[in-house]
TORKOL-201770 format. One record per atom (N, C-alpha, C): atom name; x negated, y, z negated; residue number from 1. Coordinates in nm, 3 decimals. Layout:
BEGIN
[site 'CA', [X, Y, Z], NUM]
...
END
This chain:
BEGIN
[site 'N', [-18.988, -3.822, 0.839], 1]
[site 'CA', [-18.920, -3.710, 0.904], 1]
[site 'C', [-19.018, -3.641, 0.998], 1]
[site 'N', [-18.979, -3.620, 1.120], 2]
[site 'CA', [-19.067, -3.553, 1.217], 2]
[site 'C', [-18.993, -3.439, 1.284], 2]
[site 'N', [-19.059, -3.326, 1.291], 3]
[site 'CA', [-19.006, -3.213, 1.365], 3]
[site 'C', [-19.050, -3.228, 1.509], 3]
[site 'N', [-18.958, -3.214, 1.602], 4]
[site 'CA', [-18.988, -3.235, 1.743], 4]
[site 'C', [-19.031, -3.109, 1.816], 4]
[site 'N', [-18.999, -2.994, 1.762], 5]
[site 'CA', [-19.033, -2.868, 1.827], 5]
[site 'C', [-18.937, -2.759, 1.784], 5]
[site 'N', [-18.951, -2.644, 1.840], 6]
[site 'CA', [-18.863, -2.532, 1.809], 6]
[site 'C', [-18.732, -2.552, 1.884], 6]
[site 'N', [-18.623, -2.548, 1.811], 7]
[site 'CA', [-18.492, -2.570, 1.870], 7]
[site 'C', [-18.420, -2.443, 1.912], 7]
[site 'N', [-18.471, -2.329, 1.867], 8]
[site 'CA', [-18.409, -2.203, 1.904], 8]
[site 'C', [-18.488, -2.088, 1.844], 8]
[site 'N', [-18.462, -1.972, 1.896], 9]
[site 'CA', [-18.525, -1.851, 1.844], 9]
[site 'C', [-18.414, -1.747, 1.834], 9]
[site 'N', [-18.382, -1.706, 1.712], 10]
[site 'CA', [-18.268, -1.618, 1.689], 10]
[site 'C', [-18.316, -1.489, 1.627], 10]
[site 'N', [-18.266, -1.377, 1.677], 11]
[site 'CA', [-18.304, -1.248, 1.621], 11]
[site 'C', [-18.194, -1.147, 1.647], 11]
[site 'N', [-18.194, -1.042, 1.568], 12]
[site 'CA', [-18.093, -0.937, 1.579], 12]
[site 'C', [-18.129, -0.842, 1.693], 12]
[site 'N', [-18.025, -0.787, 1.755], 13]
[site 'CA', [-18.045, -0.690, 1.862], 13]
[site 'C', [-17.934, -0.586, 1.858], 13]
[site 'N', [-17.967, -0.465, 1.895], 14]
[site 'CA', [-17.866, -0.359, 1.902], 14]
[site 'C', [-17.766, -0.389, 2.013], 14]
[site 'N', [-17.814, -0.440, 2.125], 15]
[site 'CA', [-17.730, -0.474, 2.239], 15]
[site 'C', [-17.772, -0.613, 2.288], 15]
[site 'N', [-17.719, -0.720, 2.226], 16]
[site 'CA', [-17.763, -0.855, 2.260], 16]
[site 'C', [-17.749, -0.892, 2.407], 16]
[site 'N', [-17.641, -0.852, 2.471], 17]
[site 'CA', [-17.620, -0.889, 2.611], 17]
[site 'C', [-17.724, -0.823, 2.700], 17]
[site 'N', [-17.750, -0.694, 2.678], 18]
[site 'CA', [-17.850, -0.624, 2.760], 18]
[site 'C', [-17.990, -0.679, 2.735], 18]
[site 'N', [-18.020, -0.710, 2.610], 19]
[site 'CA', [-18.153, -0.761, 2.579], 19]
[site 'C', [-18.172, -0.901, 2.639], 19]
[site 'N', [-18.069, -0.984, 2.631], 20]
[site 'CA', [-18.078, -1.116, 2.692], 20]
[site 'C', [-18.098, -1.103, 2.844], 20]
[site 'N', [-18.026, -1.009, 2.906], 21]
[site 'CA', [-18.042, -0.988, 3.050], 21]
[site 'C', [-18.184, -0.946, 3.083], 21]
[site 'N', [-18.248, -0.864, 3.000], 22]
[site 'CA', [-18.386, -0.821, 3.023], 22]
[site 'C', [-18.480, -0.942, 3.019], 22]
[site 'N', [-18.465, -1.027, 2.917], 23]
[site 'CA', [-18.550, -1.146, 2.906], 23]
[site 'C', [-18.527, -1.240, 3.024], 23]
[site 'N', [-18.404, -1.254, 3.066], 24]
[site 'CA', [-18.373, -1.341, 3.179], 24]
[site 'C', [-18.431, -1.283, 3.308], 24]
[site 'N', [-18.414, -1.154, 3.331], 25]
[site 'CA', [-18.459, -1.090, 3.455], 25]
[site 'C', [-18.610, -1.084, 3.467], 25]
[site 'N', [-18.677, -1.038, 3.363], 26]
[site 'CA', [-18.820, -1.012, 3.373], 26]
[site 'C', [-18.910, -1.125, 3.327], 26]
[site 'N', [-18.859, -1.212, 3.238], 27]
[site 'CA', [-18.944, -1.319, 3.187], 27]
[site 'C', [-18.891, -1.458, 3.220], 27]
[site 'N', [-18.777, -1.466, 3.285], 28]
[site 'CA', [-18.723, -1.595, 3.328], 28]
[site 'C', [-18.674, -1.684, 3.215], 28]
[site 'N', [-18.636, -1.623, 3.102], 29]
[site 'CA', [-18.586, -1.701, 2.989], 29]
[site 'C', [-18.447, -1.752, 3.020], 29]
[site 'N', [-18.424, -1.880, 3.000], 30]
[site 'CA', [-18.293, -1.943, 3.016], 30]
[site 'C', [-18.221, -1.896, 3.142], 30]
[site 'N', [-18.277, -1.923, 3.259], 31]
[site 'CA', [-18.218, -1.869, 3.382], 31]
[site 'C', [-18.078, -1.920, 3.412], 31]
[site 'N', [-18.043, -2.040, 3.365], 32]
[site 'CA', [-17.913, -2.098, 3.400], 32]
[site 'C', [-17.815, -2.103, 3.283], 32]
[site 'N', [-17.868, -2.126, 3.162], 33]
[site 'CA', [-17.780, -2.146, 3.048], 33]
[site 'C', [-17.855, -2.109, 2.920], 33]
[site 'N', [-17.812, -2.004, 2.849], 34]
[site 'CA', [-17.885, -1.962, 2.729], 34]
[site 'C', [-17.884, -2.067, 2.619], 34]
[site 'N', [-17.792, -2.163, 2.625], 35]
[site 'CA', [-17.783, -2.265, 2.521], 35]
[site 'C', [-17.859, -2.392, 2.556], 35]
[site 'N', [-17.921, -2.394, 2.671], 36]
[site 'CA', [-17.993, -2.515, 2.711], 36]
[site 'C', [-18.108, -2.479, 2.805], 36]
[site 'N', [-18.206, -2.408, 2.752], 37]
[site 'CA', [-18.323, -2.368, 2.830], 37]
[site 'C', [-18.423, -2.482, 2.823], 37]
[site 'N', [-18.444, -2.551, 2.933], 38]
[site 'CA', [-18.539, -2.661, 2.939], 38]
[site 'C', [-18.677, -2.605, 2.967], 38]
[site 'N', [-18.767, -2.624, 2.872], 39]
[site 'CA', [-18.902, -2.569, 2.883], 39]
[site 'C', [-18.999, -2.675, 2.932], 39]
[site 'N', [-19.109, -2.629, 2.991], 40]
[site 'CA', [-19.216, -2.720, 3.031], 40]
[site 'C', [-19.288, -2.769, 2.906], 40]
[site 'N', [-19.327, -2.894, 2.907], 41]
[site 'CA', [-19.403, -2.949, 2.794], 41]
[site 'C', [-19.536, -2.877, 2.782], 41]
[site 'N', [-19.579, -2.856, 2.661], 42]
[site 'CA', [-19.706, -2.790, 2.638], 42]
[site 'C', [-19.719, -2.749, 2.493], 42]
[site 'N', [-19.829, -2.687, 2.460], 43]
[site 'CA', [-19.856, -2.653, 2.321], 43]
[site 'C', [-19.768, -2.538, 2.270], 43]
[site 'N', [-19.736, -2.545, 2.142], 44]
[site 'CA', [-19.668, -2.438, 2.071], 44]
[site 'C', [-19.747, -2.410, 1.944], 44]
[site 'N', [-19.775, -2.285, 1.919], 45]
[site 'CA', [-19.847, -2.246, 1.798], 45]
[site 'C', [-19.745, -2.191, 1.699], 45]
[site 'N', [-19.743, -2.245, 1.578], 46]
[site 'CA', [-19.656, -2.197, 1.471], 46]
[site 'C', [-19.750, -2.140, 1.365], 46]
[site 'N', [-19.754, -2.008, 1.351], 47]
[site 'CA', [-19.858, -1.948, 1.269], 47]
[site 'C', [-19.808, -1.827, 1.191], 47]
[site 'N', [-19.788, -1.840, 1.061], 48]
[site 'CA', [-19.762, -1.720, 0.980], 48]
[site 'C', [-19.888, -1.634, 0.973], 48]
[site 'N', [-19.868, -1.504, 0.977], 49]
[site 'CA', [-19.979, -1.409, 0.965], 49]
[site 'C', [-19.969, -1.338, 0.831], 49]
[site 'N', [-20.081, -1.289, 0.783], 50]
[site 'CA', [-20.081, -1.209, 0.660], 50]
[site 'C', [-19.991, -1.088, 0.679], 50]
[site 'N', [-19.930, -1.043, 0.573], 51]
[site 'CA', [-19.837, -0.931, 0.579], 51]
[site 'C', [-19.904, -0.803, 0.631], 51]
[site 'N', [-20.035, -0.791, 0.613], 52]
[site 'CA', [-20.106, -0.670, 0.656], 52]
[site 'C', [-20.181, -0.687, 0.788], 52]
[site 'N', [-20.144, -0.787, 0.868], 53]
[site 'CA', [-20.209, -0.809, 0.997], 53]
[site 'C', [-20.191, -0.688, 1.088], 53]
[site 'N', [-20.289, -0.664, 1.172], 54]
[site 'CA', [-20.274, -0.560, 1.274], 54]
[site 'C', [-20.260, -0.623, 1.413], 54]
[site 'N', [-20.235, -0.754, 1.417], 55]
[site 'CA', [-20.221, -0.823, 1.545], 55]
[site 'C', [-20.094, -0.783, 1.619], 55]
[site 'N', [-19.991, -0.746, 1.544], 56]
[site 'CA', [-19.869, -0.691, 1.603], 56]
[site 'C', [-19.815, -0.583, 1.509], 56]
[site 'N', [-19.722, -0.498, 1.557], 57]
[site 'CA', [-19.681, -0.381, 1.480], 57]
[site 'C', [-19.632, -0.412, 1.339], 57]
[site 'N', [-19.670, -0.328, 1.245], 58]
[site 'CA', [-19.636, -0.347, 1.104], 58]
[site 'C', [-19.486, -0.338, 1.079], 58]
[site 'N', [-19.413, -0.271, 1.167], 59]
[site 'CA', [-19.268, -0.259, 1.146], 59]
[site 'C', [-19.190, -0.375, 1.206], 59]
[site 'N', [-19.258, -0.478, 1.252], 60]
[site 'CA', [-19.194, -0.596, 1.310], 60]
[site 'C', [-19.231, -0.719, 1.229], 60]
[site 'N', [-19.132, -0.803, 1.204], 61]
[site 'CA', [-19.155, -0.924, 1.125], 61]
[site 'C', [-19.199, -1.042, 1.211], 61]
[site 'N', [-19.183, -1.032, 1.340], 62]
[site 'CA', [-19.214, -1.144, 1.427], 62]
[site 'C', [-19.269, -1.094, 1.560], 62]
[site 'N', [-19.332, -1.184, 1.632], 63]
[site 'CA', [-19.371, -1.160, 1.770], 63]
[site 'C', [-19.361, -1.295, 1.841], 63]
[site 'N', [-19.284, -1.300, 1.946], 64]
[site 'CA', [-19.274, -1.424, 2.022], 64]
[site 'C', [-19.391, -1.432, 2.120], 64]
[site 'N', [-19.440, -1.551, 2.139], 65]
[site 'CA', [-19.547, -1.579, 2.233], 65]
[site 'C', [-19.489, -1.673, 2.338], 65]
[site 'N', [-19.490, -1.631, 2.463], 66]
[site 'CA', [-19.436, -1.713, 2.571], 66]
[site 'C', [-19.549, -1.767, 2.656], 66]
[site 'N', [-19.548, -1.897, 2.676], 67]
[site 'CA', [-19.648, -1.965, 2.757], 67]
[site 'C', [-19.611, -1.947, 2.904], 67]
[site 'N', [-19.707, -1.903, 2.987], 68]
[site 'CA', [-19.682, -1.878, 3.129], 68]
[site 'C', [-19.786, -1.951, 3.214], 68]
[site 'N', [-19.754, -1.972, 3.341], 69]
[site 'CA', [-19.847, -2.044, 3.428], 69]
[site 'C', [-19.923, -1.951, 3.522], 69]
[site 'N', [-19.871, -1.833, 3.549], 70]
[site 'CA', [-19.936, -1.740, 3.642], 70]
[site 'C', [-19.932, -1.600, 3.580], 70]
[site 'N', [-20.021, -1.576, 3.486], 71]
[site 'CA', [-20.021, -1.449, 3.414], 71]
[site 'C', [-20.038, -1.331, 3.509], 71]
[site 'N', [-20.131, -1.340, 3.602], 72]
[site 'CA', [-20.155, -1.228, 3.694], 72]
[site 'C', [-20.031, -1.196, 3.777], 72]
[site 'N', [-19.965, -1.298, 3.827], 73]
[site 'CA', [-19.844, -1.275, 3.906], 73]
[site 'C', [-19.733, -1.213, 3.824], 73]
[site 'N', [-19.715, -1.262, 3.702], 74]
[site 'CA', [-19.612, -1.207, 3.614], 74]
[site 'C', [-19.642, -1.062, 3.579], 74]
[site 'N', [-19.767, -1.033, 3.546], 75]
[site 'CA', [-19.804, -0.896, 3.511], 75]
[site 'C', [-19.782, -0.801, 3.628], 75]
[site 'N', [-19.812, -0.846, 3.749], 76]
[site 'CA', [-19.788, -0.762, 3.867], 76]
[site 'C', [-19.639, -0.731, 3.882], 76]
[site 'N', [-19.552, -0.831, 3.861], 77]
[site 'CA', [-19.407, -0.808, 3.871], 77]
[site 'C', [-19.358, -0.715, 3.761], 77]
[site 'N', [-19.410, -0.732, 3.640], 78]
[site 'CA', [-19.369, -0.645, 3.529], 78]
[site 'C', [-19.411, -0.501, 3.554], 78]
[site 'N', [-19.535, -0.483, 3.597], 79]
[site 'CA', [-19.583, -0.347, 3.626], 79]
[site 'C', [-19.502, -0.284, 3.739], 79]
[site 'N', [-19.469, -0.362, 3.842], 80]
[site 'CA', [-19.390, -0.310, 3.954], 80]
[site 'C', [-19.251, -0.266, 3.908], 80]
[site 'N', [-19.201, -0.328, 3.801], 81]
[site 'CA', [-19.071, -0.291, 3.746], 81]
[site 'C', [-19.081, -0.175, 3.647], 81]
[site 'N', [-19.204, -0.123, 3.628], 82]
[site 'CA', [-19.223, -0.010, 3.538], 82]
[site 'C', [-19.238, -0.048, 3.392], 82]
[site 'N', [-19.264, -0.175, 3.366], 83]
[site 'CA', [-19.282, -0.223, 3.228], 83]
[site 'C', [-19.429, -0.211, 3.191], 83]
[site 'N', [-19.457, -0.145, 3.080], 84]
[site 'CA', [-19.596, -0.128, 3.035], 84]
[site 'C', [-19.653, -0.263, 2.991], 84]
[site 'N', [-19.771, -0.292, 3.039], 85]
[site 'CA', [-19.842, -0.416, 3.006], 85]
[site 'C', [-19.970, -0.378, 2.932], 85]
[site 'N', [-19.996, -0.447, 2.823], 86]
[site 'CA', [-20.119, -0.424, 2.746], 86]
[site 'C', [-20.207, -0.549, 2.757], 86]
[site 'N', [-20.332, -0.528, 2.793], 87]
[site 'CA', [-20.430, -0.636, 2.793], 87]
[site 'C', [-20.555, -0.586, 2.723], 87]
[site 'N', [-20.627, -0.677, 2.661], 88]
[site 'CA', [-20.754, -0.643, 2.597], 88]
[site 'C', [-20.850, -0.759, 2.622], 88]
[site 'N', [-20.968, -0.729, 2.672], 89]
[site 'CA', [-21.063, -0.837, 2.702], 89]
[site 'C', [-21.093, -0.927, 2.583], 89]
[site 'N', [-21.092, -0.871, 2.461], 90]
[site 'CA', [-21.125, -0.954, 2.345], 90]
[site 'C', [-21.011, -1.048, 2.306], 90]
[site 'N', [-20.894, -1.038, 2.367], 91]
[site 'CA', [-20.787, -1.134, 2.342], 91]
[site 'C', [-20.812, -1.265, 2.418], 91]
[site 'N', [-20.890, -1.260, 2.525], 92]
[site 'CA', [-20.908, -1.374, 2.613], 92]
[site 'C', [-21.035, -1.451, 2.581], 92]
[site 'N', [-21.027, -1.583, 2.596], 93]
[site 'CA', [-21.148, -1.665, 2.583], 93]
[site 'C', [-21.125, -1.796, 2.658], 93]
[site 'N', [-21.233, -1.859, 2.701], 94]
[site 'CA', [-21.218, -1.988, 2.771], 94]
[site 'C', [-21.152, -2.094, 2.682], 94]
[site 'N', [-21.169, -2.083, 2.552], 95]
[site 'CA', [-21.113, -2.183, 2.459], 95]
[site 'C', [-20.963, -2.164, 2.437], 95]
[site 'N', [-20.917, -2.040, 2.434], 96]
[site 'CA', [-20.776, -2.016, 2.401], 96]
[site 'C', [-20.692, -1.972, 2.520], 96]
[site 'N', [-20.752, -1.921, 2.625], 97]
[site 'CA', [-20.678, -1.877, 2.741], 97]
[site 'C', [-20.672, -1.726, 2.754], 97]
[site 'N', [-20.572, -1.679, 2.827], 98]
[site 'CA', [-20.558, -1.536, 2.854], 98]
[site 'C', [-20.426, -1.485, 2.796], 98]
[site 'N', [-20.428, -1.358, 2.753], 99]
[site 'CA', [-20.313, -1.300, 2.686], 99]
[site 'C', [-20.282, -1.161, 2.740], 99]
[site 'N', [-20.156, -1.123, 2.731], 100]
[site 'CA', [-20.111, -0.988, 2.759], 100]
[site 'C', [-19.992, -0.962, 2.667], 100]
[site 'N', [-19.956, -0.838, 2.655], 101]
[site 'CA', [-19.845, -0.803, 2.568], 101]
[site 'C', [-19.756, -0.701, 2.636], 101]
[site 'N', [-19.626, -0.718, 2.619], 102]
[site 'CA', [-19.525, -0.621, 2.661], 102]
[site 'C', [-19.432, -0.601, 2.542], 102]
[site 'N', [-19.344, -0.504, 2.553], 103]
[site 'CA', [-19.242, -0.482, 2.451], 103]
[site 'C', [-19.107, -0.483, 2.521], 103]
[site 'N', [-19.012, -0.551, 2.462], 104]
[site 'CA', [-18.879, -0.553, 2.521], 104]
[site 'C', [-18.811, -0.417, 2.501], 104]
[site 'N', [-18.694, -0.396, 2.559], 105]
[site 'CA', [-18.630, -0.264, 2.549], 105]
[site 'C', [-18.598, -0.219, 2.406], 105]
[site 'N', [-18.597, -0.311, 2.310], 106]
[site 'CA', [-18.572, -0.272, 2.171], 106]
[site 'C', [-18.702, -0.261, 2.091], 106]
[site 'N', [-18.816, -0.267, 2.160], 107]
[site 'CA', [-18.945, -0.246, 2.095], 107]
[site 'C', [-19.009, -0.369, 2.035], 107]
[site 'N', [-18.951, -0.487, 2.056], 108]
[site 'CA', [-19.010, -0.610, 2.003], 108]
[site 'C', [-19.131, -0.651, 2.085], 108]
[site 'N', [-19.240, -0.686, 2.019], 109]
[site 'CA', [-19.358, -0.730, 2.094], 109]
[site 'C', [-19.338, -0.870, 2.152], 109]
[site 'N', [-19.382, -0.888, 2.275], 110]
[site 'CA', [-19.375, -1.017, 2.343], 110]
[site 'C', [-19.514, -1.046, 2.396], 110]
[site 'N', [-19.575, -1.151, 2.343], 111]
[site 'CA', [-19.708, -1.190, 2.390], 111]
[site 'C', [-19.691, -1.294, 2.500], 111]
[site 'N', [-19.765, -1.275, 2.608], 112]
[site 'CA', [-19.765, -1.367, 2.720], 112]
[site 'C', [-19.898, -1.441, 2.719], 112]
[site 'N', [-19.893, -1.572, 2.726], 113]
[site 'CA', [-20.012, -1.654, 2.709], 113]
[site 'C', [-20.025, -1.755, 2.823], 113]
[site 'N', [-20.138, -1.748, 2.893], 114]
[site 'CA', [-20.171, -1.851, 2.991], 114]
[site 'C', [-20.279, -1.937, 2.928], 114]
[site 'N', [-20.242, -2.059, 2.883], 115]
[site 'CA', [-20.340, -2.147, 2.820], 115]
[site 'C', [-20.454, -2.182, 2.917], 115]
[site 'N', [-20.568, -2.221, 2.864], 116]
[site 'CA', [-20.678, -2.262, 2.954], 116]
[site 'C', [-20.640, -2.387, 3.031], 116]
[site 'N', [-20.692, -2.397, 3.149], 117]
[site 'CA', [-20.667, -2.517, 3.228], 117]
[site 'C', [-20.744, -2.635, 3.169], 117]
[site 'N', [-20.686, -2.751, 3.183], 118]
[site 'CA', [-20.759, -2.868, 3.137], 118]
[site 'C', [-20.681, -2.944, 3.048], 118]
END
């Protein structure tokens, strides 16, 4: 038996339509069809964290990490739209790539990851 990858990501929302529109508008999620988002091939990290981690807010059970190709360009567009962007130099390294964090309109953390080239 082999798992091929993540087939979907499902979560509760107060206003699912508005939240989906936010992800589509600002992060380009499923631009044509929410039931068939074709992603670029690349690495996916599946990692449970300790219950007391401080890597993301304690009141959240999950944090999605989205792989991006132009972190600087995306961050500029998000900031121009008035979306707060968090970056920390210690999140970045040549081995793992570059990271930033935003929160969707319902307060869910969204990590943006530009993997290292190579």
